[in-house]
ROMIFI-645976 format. One record per residue (C-alpha): chain; y, z, x. Coordinates in Angstrom, 1 decimal. Layout:
REM ROMIFI-645976
+------+--------+--------+--------+
| unit |      v |      w |      u |
+------+--------+--------+--------+
|    A |      Y |      Z |      X |
...
+------+--------+--------+--------+
***
This chain:
REM ROMIFI-645976
+------+--------+--------+--------+
| unit |      v |      w |      u |
+------+--------+--------+--------+
|    A |    0.0 |    0.0 |    0.0 |
|    A |    3.5 |   -0.8 |    1.3 |
|    A |    7.0 |    0.1 |    0.1 |
|    A |    8.9 |   -2.9 |    1.5 |
|    A |    7.9 |   -2.8 |    5.2 |
|    A |    7.0 |    0.9 |    5.2 |
|    A |    3.2 |    1.6 |    5.5 |
|    A |    2.3 |    3.9 |    2.6 |
|    A |   -1.0 |    5.6 |    1.5 |
|    A |   -2.0 |    7.8 |   -1.3 |
|    A |   -3.4 |   11.2 |   -0.9 |
|    A |   -6.9 |   10.0 |   -1.6 |
|    A |   -6.7 |    7.7 |    1.5 |
|    A |   -6.3 |   10.7 |    3.8 |
|    A |   -9.3 |   11.8 |    5.8 |
|    A |  -10.1 |   15.2 |    7.3 |
|    A |   -8.5 |   15.3 |   10.7 |
|    A |   -5.6 |   13.0 |    9.9 |
|    A |   -2.4 |   14.2 |   11.6 |
|    A |    0.0 |   15.5 |    8.9 |
|    A |    3.7 |   16.0 |    9.3 |
|    A |    5.4 |   18.0 |    6.5 |
|    A |    9.2 |   17.4 |    6.4 |
|    A |   10.0 |   19.7 |    3.5 |
|    A |   12.4 |   22.6 |    3.9 |
|    A |   11.3 |   26.1 |    4.9 |
|    A |   11.2 |   27.6 |    1.4 |
|    A |    9.0 |   24.7 |    0.2 |
|    A |    6.7 |   25.1 |    3.2 |
|    A |    6.3 |   28.8 |    2.8 |
|    A |    5.4 |   28.4 |   -0.9 |
|    A |    2.5 |   26.2 |    0.0 |
|    A |    1.4 |   23.5 |    2.4 |
|    A |   -1.6 |   21.6 |    3.7 |
|    A |   -3.4 |   23.7 |    6.3 |
|    A |   -3.0 |   22.3 |    9.8 |
|    A |    0.1 |   20.2 |    9.1 |
|    A |    2.9 |   20.3 |   11.5 |
|    A |    6.1 |   21.5 |    9.8 |
|    A |    9.5 |   20.1 |   10.9 |
|    A |   12.1 |   20.1 |    8.1 |
|    A |   13.9 |   16.8 |    7.6 |
|    A |   17.2 |   18.6 |    8.0 |
|    A |   16.1 |   19.5 |   11.6 |
|    A |   14.0 |   16.5 |   12.4 |
|    A |   16.1 |   14.7 |   15.0 |
|    A |   16.8 |   17.9 |   16.9 |
|    A |   13.1 |   18.9 |   16.9 |
|    A |   11.7 |   15.4 |   17.4 |
|    A |   10.1 |   16.5 |   20.7 |
|    A |    7.8 |   18.9 |   18.9 |
|    A |    6.3 |   16.0 |   17.1 |
|    A |    5.8 |   13.9 |   20.3 |
|    A |    4.1 |   16.9 |   21.9 |
|    A |    1.7 |   17.6 |   19.0 |
|    A |    0.9 |   14.1 |   17.6 |
|    A |   -2.2 |   12.4 |   19.0 |
|    A |   -1.3 |    9.7 |   21.5 |
|    A |   -1.5 |    6.3 |   19.8 |
|    A |   -2.6 |    7.9 |   16.5 |
|    A |   -1.1 |    7.7 |   13.1 |
|    A |    1.3 |   10.3 |   11.8 |
|    A |    1.0 |   10.8 |    8.0 |
|    A |    4.4 |   12.1 |    6.7 |
|    A |    4.5 |   14.3 |    3.6 |
|    A |    7.3 |   15.8 |    1.6 |
|    A |    7.4 |   17.0 |   -2.1 |
|    A |    7.1 |   13.6 |   -3.8 |
|    A |    7.6 |   10.9 |   -1.1 |
|    A |   11.3 |   10.2 |   -0.7 |
|    A |   12.2 |   12.3 |    2.3 |
|    A |    8.9 |   11.5 |    4.0 |
|    A |    9.7 |    7.7 |    3.5 |
|    A |   13.0 |    8.2 |    5.4 |
|    A |   11.3 |   10.1 |    8.2 |
|    A |    8.4 |    7.6 |    8.4 |
|    A |   10.9 |    4.8 |    8.7 |
|    A |   12.7 |    6.6 |   11.5 |
|    A |    9.5 |    7.2 |   13.4 |
|    A |    8.5 |    3.6 |   13.1 |
|    A |   11.9 |    2.7 |   14.7 |
|    A |   10.9 |    5.1 |   17.6 |
|    A |    7.6 |    3.3 |   18.1 |
|    A |    5.5 |    5.9 |   16.4 |
|    A |    2.7 |    4.7 |   14.1 |
|    A |    3.9 |    6.5 |   10.9 |
|    A |    2.7 |    6.3 |    7.4 |
|    A |    4.4 |    7.7 |    4.3 |
|    A |    2.2 |    9.7 |    1.9 |
|    A |    3.0 |    8.5 |   -1.7 |
|    A |    3.4 |   11.4 |   -4.1 |
|    A |    3.7 |   13.9 |   -1.3 |
|    A |    2.5 |   17.5 |   -1.8 |
|    A |    2.7 |   17.2 |   -5.6 |
|    A |    0.0 |   14.5 |   -5.4 |
|    A |   -1.9 |   16.5 |   -2.8 |
|    A |   -2.1 |   19.5 |   -5.2 |
|    A |   -2.8 |   17.3 |   -8.2 |
|    A |   -5.8 |   15.8 |   -6.3 |
|    A |   -7.2 |   19.3 |   -5.9 |
|    A |   -6.6 |   19.4 |   -2.1 |
|    A |   -6.2 |   23.0 |   -0.8 |
|    A |   -2.6 |   24.4 |   -0.6 |
|    A |   -2.1 |   27.3 |    1.7 |
|    A |    0.6 |   30.0 |    1.7 |
|    A |    0.0 |   30.5 |    5.4 |
|    A |   -1.0 |   34.1 |    4.9 |
|    A |   -4.6 |   33.5 |    3.8 |
|    A |   -3.8 |   33.0 |    0.1 |
|    A |   -3.5 |   30.1 |   -2.2 |
|    A |   -0.1 |   28.4 |   -2.1 |
|    A |    1.8 |   26.3 |   -4.7 |
|    A |    4.0 |   23.3 |   -4.4 |
|    A |    7.7 |   23.9 |   -5.4 |
+------+--------+--------+--------+
***
């Protein structure tokens, strides 16, 4: 699936072990997130870009998530311009939760998507 020239996948296309980047803000992340995702809020993304380049698998895809897919599309487009193989996740964390995928609160409990 593509949005214009932006590579996009649905939550059902994600496999265990895919590298997830969550660009939602801190309060959204704390309420609930995908376990193992790297969290860098969109509002801090350019300043914290180095964290992604250190954590992402070399030459691997970066699947970008937000709440519904708008912010993640912007970050994925930016990453593509930087030469990173980035893919937007359509529907974001709302689709993740609706698909029955686990949402963590980061404290051992079940989270929720806000």
